[in-house]
C-alpha positions in Angstrom: 281.4 -28.5 134.6 278.2 -27.2 136.1 275.0 -29.2 136.4 273.4 -27.8 133.1 276.6 -28.8 131.3 276.5 -32.5 132.6 272.7 -32.3 131.4 274.0 -31.3 128.0 276.5 -34.1 128.0 273.7 -36.7 129.3 271.3 -35.4 126.4 274.0 -36.0 123.6 274.8 -39.6 124.7 271.1 -40.3 125.2 270.6 -39.2 121.8 273.3 -41.7 120.5 272.0 -44.5 122.7 268.4 -43.8 121.3 269.7 -43.9 117.7 271.2 -47.3 118.2 267.9 -48.6 119.4 266.6 -48.3 115.8 263.8 -45.9 116.8 263.0 -43.4 114.2 265.6 -40.6 114.4 262.8 -37.7 114.3 261.3 -39.2 117.4 264.6 -39.7 119.3 265.4 -36.0 118.8 262.2 -34.7 119.6 261.8 -37.0 122.6 265.2 -36.2 124.0 264.5 -32.5 123.8 261.2 -32.9 125.5 262.5 -35.4 128.3 265.6 -33.0 129.1 263.4 -29.9 129.2 261.1 -31.9 131.6 264.1 -32.8 133.7 265.6 -29.4 133.7 262.3 -27.8 134.8 261.9 -30.5 137.7 265.5 -30.1 138.9 265.0 -26.4 139.1 261.6 -26.3 140.5 261.7 -29.0 143.0 265.3 -29.0 144.1 266.4 -25.4 143.5 269.2 -26.5 141.1 269.9 -23.8 138.2 269.4 -25.3 134.7 268.7 -22.6 132.5 265.9 -24.3 130.7 262.1 -24.1 131.4 259.1 -24.5 129.5 259.3 -21.5 127.6 261.6 -23.3 125.4 258.4 -25.4 124.0 257.3 -22.2 122.5 260.5 -21.2 121.2 260.5 -24.4 119.2 257.4 -23.4 117.5 258.9 -20.1 116.4 262.0 -22.0 114.9 259.7 -24.6 113.3 257.8 -21.6 111.6 261.2 -20.2 110.3 262.3 -23.6 109.2 259.2 -24.0 107.1 259.4 -20.6 105.6 262.9 -21.2 104.3 262.9 -20.9 100.4 266.2 -22.9 100.3 264.9 -26.0 101.5 262.4 -25.9 98.6 265.1 -27.6 96.6 265.0 -30.7 98.6 261.7 -32.2 97.0 262.7 -31.0 93.6 266.2 -32.7 93.6 264.6 -35.8 95.1 262.1 -35.9 92.4 264.8 -35.3 89.6 266.8 -38.1 90.9 264.0 -40.5 91.2 262.6 -39.6 87.6 266.1 -40.4 86.1 266.2 -43.8 88.0 262.7 -44.9 87.1 263.1 -43.9 83.4 265.8 -46.4 82.6 268.2 -43.9 81.4 270.8 -45.0 83.9 270.7 -48.8 82.8 271.1 -47.7 79.1 274.2 -45.8 80.0 275.8 -48.5 81.8 275.3 -50.9 78.9 276.7 -48.5 76.4 279.6 -47.3 78.5 280.5 -51.0 79.4 280.8 -51.8 75.8 283.0 -48.9 75.3 285.5 -50.1 78.2 285.3 -53.8 77.3 289.1 -54.3 76.2 290.1 -52.5 79.5 290.9 -54.8 82.5 288.5 -53.9 85.2 286.5 -52.1 82.5 283.2 -52.9 84.1 283.9 -51.5 87.4 285.3 -48.6 85.6 282.0 -48.1 83.6 280.0 -48.3 86.8 282.3 -45.7 88.2 281.6 -43.3 85.2 277.9 -44.0 85.6 277.9 -43.5 89.2 279.7 -40.0 88.7 276.9 -39.0 86.3 274.2 -40.1 88.6 275.9 -38.2 91.4 275.9 -35.1 89.3 272.2 -35.7 88.6 270.7 -36.7 91.9 271.9 -36.6 95.5 269.8 -39.7 96.8 272.3 -42.1 97.9 269.8 -45.1 98.4 268.6 -44.8 95.0 272.2 -44.7 93.2 273.5 -47.6 95.4 270.4 -49.8 94.6 270.6 -48.9 91.0 274.3 -49.5 90.6 274.1 -52.9 92.5 271.2 -54.2 90.6 272.9 -53.0 87.0 276.5 -53.8 87.9 276.8 -56.9 90.4 275.1 -59.5 88.0 277.7 -58.6 85.1 280.4 -58.3 87.3 279.8 -61.8 88.8 279.3 -63.2 85.2 282.6 -61.9 84.3 284.3 -63.5 87.4 285.1 -60.3 89.4 286.2 -60.8 92.9 283.2 -60.3 95.1 285.0 -57.8 97.4 286.3 -55.8 94.3 282.5 -55.8 92.8 280.6 -54.7 96.1 283.2 -52.3 97.3 282.9 -50.5 93.9 279.1 -50.4 94.1 279.1 -49.1 97.6 281.7 -46.5 97.2 280.6 -45.1 93.8 277.1 -44.9 94.8 277.8 -42.5 97.7 279.4 -39.9 95.4 276.2 -38.1 95.0 276.6 -36.8 98.7 279.5 -34.8 97.7 279.2 -33.8 94.0 276.7 -31.0 93.3 273.6 -30.9 93.4 273.9 -32.5 96.6 271.0 -32.5 99.3 273.5 -32.8 102.0 275.3 -29.5 101.0 271.7 -27.9 100.6 271.1 -28.8 104.4 274.6 -27.7 105.5 274.2 -24.2 103.8 270.7 -24.0 105.6 272.2 -25.0 109.1 275.4 -22.6 108.8 273.6 -19.7 106.9 276.1 -20.2 104.0 275.4 -19.7 100.4 274.5 -22.9 98.7 276.0 -21.8 95.6 279.3 -21.2 97.2 279.1 -24.7 98.6 278.3 -26.1 95.2 281.4 -24.5 93.6 283.6 -25.5 96.3 282.8 -29.0 96.2 283.0 -29.6 92.4 286.8 -30.0 92.5 287.1 -32.2 95.6 284.1 -34.3 94.2 285.9 -35.0 91.1 289.3 -35.6 93.0 287.6 -38.2 95.0 286.0 -39.7 91.9 289.4 -39.7 90.1 291.0 -41.7 93.0 288.3 -44.2 92.6 288.8 -44.6 88.8 292.6 -44.9 89.2 292.2 -47.4 91.9 289.8 -49.5 89.7 292.4 -49.4 86.9 295.5 -50.1 88.9 294.2 -52.7 91.2 293.4 -55.2 88.4 296.9 -54.8 86.8 298.7 -55.6 90.2 296.1 -58.4 91.2 294.7 -59.9 87.8 292.4 -62.4 89.6 290.5 -59.6 91.0 289.1 -58.5 87.5 289.7 -60.9 84.5 289.6 -59.5 81.1 286.3 -59.5 78.9 285.8 -62.8 77.1 284.8 -61.1 73.7 285.4 -57.4 74.0 283.7 -55.1 71.2 285.8 -53.1 68.7 285.8 -49.6 69.7 284.9 -47.8 66.4 283.3 -44.5 65.5 279.9 -46.0 65.6 280.1 -47.4 69.1 281.5 -44.0 70.4 278.6 -42.4 68.5 276.0 -44.7 70.3 277.7 -44.0 73.7 277.5 -40.2 73.1 273.9 -40.4 72.2 273.0 -41.8 75.6 275.3 -39.4 77.4 274.6 -36.3 76.1 270.9 -35.8 77.2 271.4 -36.4 80.8 274.7 -34.5 80.7 272.8 -31.4 79.3 270.2 -31.7 82.1 273.3 -31.6 84.6 274.7 -28.6 82.8 271.4 -26.9 82.9 271.0 -27.5 86.6 274.6 -26.7 87.7 275.3 -24.0 85.1 272.3 -22.0 85.8 273.7 -21.9 89.4 277.3 -21.3 88.8 276.7 -18.7 86.3 274.3 -16.7 88.6 271.4 -17.3 86.2 269.3 -19.1 89.0 269.3 -19.8 92.7 269.8 -23.4 94.0 266.0 -23.4 94.6 265.2 -22.3 90.9 267.9 -24.8 89.6 266.3 -27.7 91.3 262.9 -26.7 89.5 264.7 -26.7 86.2 266.3 -30.1 87.1 262.9 -31.6 88.0 261.2 -30.3 84.9 264.1 -31.4 82.6 264.3 -34.9 84.2 260.3 -35.2 83.6 260.8 -34.2 79.9 263.6 -36.4 79.7 261.9 -39.4 80.9 258.6 -38.7 78.8 260.5 -38.3 75.6 262.3 -41.8 76.1 258.8 -43.3 76.9 259.9 -44.4 80.4 257.2 -42.5 82.3 254.0 -44.5 82.6 251.1 -43.2 84.7 251.9 -45.9 87.4 255.9 -44.9 87.4 254.8 -41.1 87.7 252.6 -42.2 90.7 255.2 -44.1 92.5 257.8 -41.4 91.9 255.7 -38.8 93.6 254.8 -41.1 96.4 258.5 -41.7 97.1 259.4 -38.2 96.7 256.6 -37.4 99.2 257.7 -40.0 101.8 261.4 -39.0 101.5 260.6 -35.3 101.9 258.5 -36.0 104.9 261.2 -38.1 106.5 263.9 -35.1 105.9 261.3 -32.6 107.4 260.5 -34.7 110.3 264.2 -34.9 111.3 264.3 -31.1 110.9 261.7 -30.5 113.4 263.2 -32.8 115.8 266.7 -31.5 115.3 265.4 -27.9 115.8 264.0 -28.8 119.1 267.0 -30.7 120.2 269.6 -28.2 119.1 267.7 -25.5 121.1 267.4 -27.3 124.3 271.1 -28.6 124.0 272.2 -24.9 123.6 269.9 -24.0 126.5 271.8 -26.3 128.6 275.2 -24.9 127.5 276.1 -27.5 125.3 277.5 -25.2 122.6 279.6 -23.3 125.2 280.9 -26.6 126.6 282.1 -27.7 123.1 283.6 -24.4 122.2 285.5 -24.2 125.6 286.7 -27.9 125.2 287.9 -27.3 121.6 289.6 -24.0 122.3 291.3 -25.4 125.3 293.0 -28.2 123.3 296.9 -27.8 123.1 297.1 -28.5 119.5 296.7 -25.1 117.7 294.1 -24.3 115.1 295.0 -27.1 112.7 294.9 -29.5 115.6 291.5 -28.3 116.6 290.1 -28.8 113.1 291.9 -32.4 112.8 290.4 -33.3 116.2 286.8 -32.3 115.2 287.3 -34.3 111.7 288.5 -37.4 113.6 285.6 -37.4 116.0 283.3 -36.9 113.0 285.0 -40.0 111.5 284.4 -42.0 114.5 280.6 -40.6 115.0 280.2 -41.9 111.4 280.5 -45.5 112.6 277.4 -45.2 114.8 275.4 -42.3 113.4 274.0 -41.3 110.0 275.2 -38.2 108.2 271.8 -36.3 108.8 272.2 -36.5 112.7 275.8 -35.4 112.4 274.8 -32.6 110.0 272.0 -31.4 112.2 273.6 -31.8 115.6 277.4 -31.6 115.4 277.9 -29.5 112.6 276.3 -26.3 113.9 278.0 -26.9 117.3 281.6 -26.9 115.8 281.4 -24.6 112.9 281.5 -21.4 115.0 284.6 -22.6 116.7 286.4 -23.1 113.4 285.1 -19.7 112.2 286.5 -18.1 115.4 289.9 -19.7 114.5 290.0 -17.8 111.3 289.2 -20.7 109.0 287.2 -20.3 105.8 283.9 -21.8 106.6 283.1 -23.1 103.1 286.5 -25.1 103.2 285.6 -26.5 106.6 282.1 -27.3 105.3 283.5 -29.4 102.3 286.0 -31.0 104.5 283.3 -32.0 106.9 281.2 -33.4 103.9 284.0 -35.5 102.5 284.5 -36.8 106.2 280.8 -37.6 106.4 280.9 -39.5 103.2 282.8 -42.2 105.1 279.5 -42.7 107.3 277.9 -44.5 104.5 280.6 -47.2 104.2 281.8 -47.7 107.9 280.1 -50.5 109.7 277.9 -51.0 111.7 275.5 -48.2 110.4 276.9 -48.0 106.8 273.7 -47.6 104.9 275.5 -48.3 101.5 276.2 -51.6 103.0 272.5 -52.2 103.9 271.4 -51.1 100.5 273.6 -53.5 98.7 272.9 -56.5 101.2 269.1 -55.8 100.4 269.1 -56.1 97.0 272.0 -58.9 96.9 271.3 -61.0 99.8 273.8 -63.7 98.7 276.6 -61.2 99.6 277.8 -62.0 103.2 278.8 -59.3 105.5 282.4 -59.9 105.4 282.7 -59.6 101.6 281.2 -56.0 102.0 283.2 -54.9 104.8 286.5 -56.1 103.2 285.4 -54.5 99.9 284.9 -51.1 101.3 288.0 -50.8 103.0 290.3 -49.4 100.1 287.5 -47.0 99.2 287.4 -45.6 103.0 291.1 -45.4 102.6 290.8 -43.3 99.5 288.2 -41.0 101.1 290.7 -40.4 104.0 293.4 -39.6 101.4 291.1 -37.0 99.7 290.3 -35.5 103.0 294.1 -35.1 103.7 294.9 -33.6 100.4 291.7 -31.0 100.8 293.2 -30.4 104.2 296.6 -29.7 103.0 295.6 -27.7 100.0 292.6 -25.4 100.8 292.6 -24.0 97.2 291.1 -27.3 95.9 287.9 -26.0 97.6 288.3 -22.1 97.5 289.8 -21.6 94.0 286.7 -22.2 91.9 284.4 -19.9 94.0 287.1 -17.3 94.0 287.2 -17.5 90.2 283.5 -17.3 89.8 283.0 -14.4 92.1 286.2 -12.7 91.3 287.5 -13.0 95.0 
């Protein structure tokens, strides 16, 4: 390898080391870009060594940042964040959990199934994983503990189900991936529907089957309610309004009535009206929601800026060429290359968050996959499913941190044991999508007549 490629490798590993220190991600990315630009300039100016990077990259970063901030697709981010926070703060989710748990009271493991169904509904209305996991933990762990559910079963359910929002549309991650790869967000949304529902179905089947095989994991309800027409009607009254909101957001995108950016505005406005109609939106709550939306948006865009600088300098040092050459030289064939990328992504998920992997790794490997003749929408959804494991795998499994934060009495070992079956289910879903690309490509093909 040339000197510039060694610098690219050193830059990537210095980024991982910086992340592990706990320093803010945006500063690690931007600082690495600045430090290695300075090092490259020093080596070329004082030692006559060719690096291919000079201070003109600093001005190029400014141009890239302007293009980033002028991107209308990214307007969807604060709107979807606002939509999710409004549904969280308005108490809609807590009402749903109470009603659905009454409906499944006679089913062994019914509480866990109820939490899974509410998690699916939350996933389709917000892509904010932190809010979903915390809400499900606060709502679901106390009744499951009272019902004498096994702690590993209860915590694993909350952690895993809360992460579905990163895949099921409208997903913030898919918006970012579409932006990074210049793909249609609508195509990604359509492609993610079946894989997202497939993964959710695997979770529900597991939650129903395990208590049958191991009854001690989820004892039956002490006093289950009789399921009658009145109960079903009560549940429907709670489910229909948020379901209509989800249909308005996704339906307007899927049927070509609105772009994802416009649909995000529909979702935010609908969530605002829904929260206000239920009396769950005080002035103080609205102020808190707007504040959290601003902070979350600022956090994401801070990472955008740092990642833009980092990716530009890494490419200047030949990092993209090095990765393309390394992957193309693998003796595994095209399918083997994709599997190698997914395996490396799975391992990176143990130490990196999905945002860093999306911004740094995905743009480097996607051109290689496209050059091998694979459908890029299919690969992106595969990559997204693989990234979902990063929320659960220690030591940087953010879903584990969220549950530990709201349930400090749960020990770390319980969390780790609880998530293992769900990580296995995510890998099963990944294998199914890899084996049958039609799970991703069928719906976009039907929608657009391809």
